[in-house]
N, C-alpha and C positions, 0 to 999 in steps of 0.2 A: 795270285798273279799268273800271267801268263809268260811261257818261252816259246816265243816264236822263231822257228826254225828254217831254213833252206835246205834240201837234199836233191841230190839229179839222181834220177835212176835209167837204168839201159833199160830198152822197152825191144822186145823181139815179135815181130808179128802184122806191124803196121803197115797197111799195104797202098793208103789213100790219106788223103784228108782227113775225109770223115770217121776215119780210125783216131786219127789225133784228137779228134773233136770228141768222141766218144768217149775217150779215156778222161777228156778234161771236165766235160758234164759229170761223170761216175763219181770224179774224185772230190768235184767242187758241192757235191750232195753230202759227204760224208761231215759229219761234225767235227770241227777242228780244224779242217785246211780252209786258209783263208784265198790259196789259189794254187792253180795247175796250168801246166805250160807244157801241152807235148807238140813235140817236132819230129814231124815225118824225116825229114832228112839226116836229123842228126840221130834219127830212131832213139830219143829220151824226154824225158820229163822230167820238168823242174816242180817240186811241189813246196810251197810254204805252208806251215800247219803250227800250232801249237803242239810243242809235246807231251804238256798235261793232260789231252783231249783224247789225242791220236799217237799212234806209233807207227815206225817204219813199216815192220810186220803187216800191221793194218791196212797200211796206203798199198802194199805189194799185194795182199791178198782181193782187195780193191781191183785193182788193174786185173788180175789173174781170171777172176770172175767177168771182167767184161770181154775174156776172150783173148789178152793178150799174156807175153811172159815178160817178168818184171826183176831187176835185181837193183841194188845200190851201186850207185858209179862212185860219187866222190861226195864230200861238204863243200859246203861254201858258206861262209861265216856271215853273219852280219852285223 
């Protein structure tokens, strides 16, 4: 049984809408991530994922591999 959660991450280093799109595309390729919505204006990314397949650290590492800095911002309950 999957456990779907939403987390917001603060993203540093985005300069344009293409940066936000790159983060979304890279995250959506990770198994267990259902959706990713990055906002250049808010400098954050909201990620919906299955905690049994992927964890917060894996998400942060994926964002860092894309070339940006990320840290957990706050939790959203579903």
